[in-house]
N, C-alpha and C positions, 0 to 999 in steps of 0.2 A: 651715027653716035649719038644715044638717048641724052635729052638734056635733064638738068638736076628738076626741073619742073615736071616734065614727062615722066620721072622716075619716080617721084613722090606721089603723083597722081596714079600711078600704077599700083602704089602700096595700098592706096585708099579701099580698094575692094578685099584686101587681105584681113583675114581674123587676128586679133591681137592673141598673143600667147600667154600663158600664165604668169610669167614674170612681167610682162608688159601691162597685162591687166592689174597685176598688184601695185605697179607704179602710178596707174591712172587713178586707182582708188585713193591715193594720197592727196589727190584734189579736193578742196573743199566743196560742199554738199551746194552751196549755193551758187558757185560759179558752175558747177557741172550742169546745173539746173538751167541756167542761163543759155550756155553752149548747147545743150539739147535742145533748148527751146527753139533754137535757131537753126536747128537739124545741121548742127556740124559733127562730121564723122570722129568716130573715136581716135582714129591715128591722129587727125590734126590736134585734138585735146591732149593726146599723148605728148605730141611735139611741143604743145605749151607747158606741160609738165616738166619735159626735159630742159626747156628754157627757164625754168624757175617760176612761173606765173602760176601757183597753186592755190591762192586765194583771190578773193574778188576785189578785194583792195590794189593788190599788185598789178591784176589784169586791167583795173579800170586806170591806171598809169602807164597803159602801154606805149602811148605816145602823147605829145602835147596837143595836137592838131591832126585832122584827117590825113593830111598828105604824108605826115610824119609817120602814121599807122600803117597806111598804104604801102610805104617803102619798106617797113619793118616787115610786114607779111610778104613781101616780095623777096627778101632776103633771108629773113629767118626762117619763115614758114614754107619757103620754096614754091610760092605761087606767083610766079612771075610771068603776068599773061603778055607781056610784050618782048619776051625772050625770043632771040632769033631761032628761025629753024624749028618753031614750035606749031605742032598741027592745029588746025582751025577748030576743032571739037575740043582739044586740049586747053586751047588759050580762052575758049568760053567756059569751060568747067573752073579753069584758074581763077577767071574773072568772077565766076559765081562764089566759088569758095571764098575769094577776097571780101566780096559784099556781105557774104555771112559773118563773117570774123569782125569786120568794121561794125556791122549793125549789133552784135554782140558787145563789142567795146562801148559803144554809145550806151547801151543798156545798163552794162556794168558799172558805168560812170552816174549814171542817173540813181542806180540802187544803191551805191556806195555813198553818195552824198545825200541821200534819204536817211541811210542808216547812222551816218555820221551827226546829221541834225537831230535825229531822234534821240542818239545817245547823250548828246550835249544837254538836249532838254530834259532828259531823265536825271541827268546828273545836278542840273540847276535845280530840279523839283524834288530830288532825292526819292526818285522812281525807280524800281527795278528795270533793268533793261528786256525789252521784248524779244522772245527768239523768234526766228522767221520761220514760215511754215516747212522751208525746205530743210533747215537744220534739225527742227523737230520732228521731221520723218525720218531725218537719218538716225536720230537719236532712239527713236522707236523701234526702228529696224535693229540697231545694235541691241538693243535690250530684249527684244524678242529672240535674237540668235543666242543670245548669252542664257536669258531663262529658259529656252528649249534644250539647253544643254544641261542645266542645274535641275536635277530631279525634284528637289523640295520646292524650288521656284515653279515648275511646269505643274506639280501636282496642286498647287495652291492657287494659281492663276488660270491656267490653260486646261483644266479639266470641267465638264460640263456639271451643272448642278445636280442632274437627275443620276449621274455615276456616283457621285459624293454622297448623295442620299441613300442611295441602293448599298453603298459600301458600309454606311454606318448602321444601316438596318441588318445587315448581314452581320456587324459585330455585336448585337445586341443579343442579350442571353436567352431572351424568349424565343428566337429563332432555333429551330430544331436542329441539332449537331449534323443529322445525317440528311437535312435538307439540300438539294443542288442549288437552289436559289430563293433569296428572300422573297418574301411575300409581294404582290405587286402594289404599286403606289396609286393611292385613290386620286383621281383627278381633281383640281381644285375648281375646276370650271364645272364639274358635272353637278347635275340638279339633284337635290335630296327629294326623298319620297315625301308628299304632303305639302300642304302650303307653307309657306314661312310665317313664322309668328310676326305679329305686329308689335313693333316695339314701342310706337306712342301709344296705343291701346294698353299694352300690358302697365305702362309705366301710370297712366291715369287710374287704372284698377288698383294698383298699389297704393297710390296717392288716397284714392277714396276710402280703401280698406283702413289705411292709417287714420284718416278723419274720423272714421266711424268708433274706431277704436278709442281714440282721445274722446269722443264725446260720453263714453261710457261711464256710470259712476264709479267711483273709486273701489267701492266695495267689489264690484262685478269684475274690475281689473285686477282684483288681488292685491289690493296696495291698502295699507292703512289711512285713515282720514287723514288730511293735512299733509300726506307725502309729497315731496317735491317732484316735479316731472323730471324723467330720465334724461331729457333733451338738454337740460338747464346747462350753460356753458360757464356761467360766470364762477368764479374760484370763490368758496366762502374762506374766512379767516376767521381766527380766534379774537377777542377784545384786545389781545396784546400782539396782533398781526402777523402770527402764522399762519400759513397755508393748512385747509383741511383737505383731506383726500375726498374726492366725490364720489369714485368709484365704491369706497367704503360704505356709503349711505345706500347703495343699491343692494337688492338681495342677493344678486349673484355675488357681491362682495369685491374686494381688490385681490388681484392676482399677480400683481406686482411685487418681485422680491426686493426687500431693503427699500421700500417706499419712502421717500423722504417727506411725505406730506403726513400730517398727523391722522390717526384713525380715531376720530372722536366724533360725535353728533354735529352736524352743522348747525342745528337748531338751538340745542341747549348745552352743548359742548361736554356732554356727559361721555363715558366710557362705552358707548353702544352706537350702532349705526341709525339713522334717520328713521328707517322703516319698521325698528323695533321700538321707537319711542312711544309713551303713551302719552295721551292727552294730560296737560297738567304737571308735567315731570319738570323738577325744578332743575336749573342749570348745574352742572357739576356732577350731577348723580349717575 
């Protein structure tokens, strides 16, 4: 007659059914990570779920000390290596499984203590609790499963940029209606024909040309004598403190509708722009 330990060890090689796999998935990800790290078979993990040890905190208090945990493993997990009439190979296998569960229990206790201390420190410092790597991986897996089932989310996050660009080009009106595919995209890394322009050199040339233009006499630049420089940034004001529009003084004039500044000369305060002011013109004329 087969012993309970021999019967349970014989079930380790069998695969889990779909309902059993669903019950095993109810275990927390951090506890499953620790049990898988010590190579504990799924059948033993399922037995832990059936006993109610679904979280890391519960598994960490499996027993008060090592002898009590060994006794519980022998009775509740059917891994009693001292069972009479047990084959020597099965006894060795039961002893190895007991050691693996005991090592996982010690690791779970250490992990639970560290997480409790970290959570207490975060509450004391009013910091958010950190998510463990295993929990983050489980959340990411769940999100990807949900996102792949949602068409809109899949099109937004799980489609390559090249496909999206080709689709946007196909929707543009300049693409012929009878064309089978949009025009090919130009590679960003492709080298253009001819040498690239030197930005520093072109900037220096522009500054040099601006200085030359500034050095020309006012008559050559097309401005009346005494006309203020167009780059003046100070706001002119009337004697009573009202602001005068600076764009109104330029030949191009002010293009702003409903301008809140006065459209008068900033030199003589007359009803004309500064570039139309004649020498010796009195204020207010």
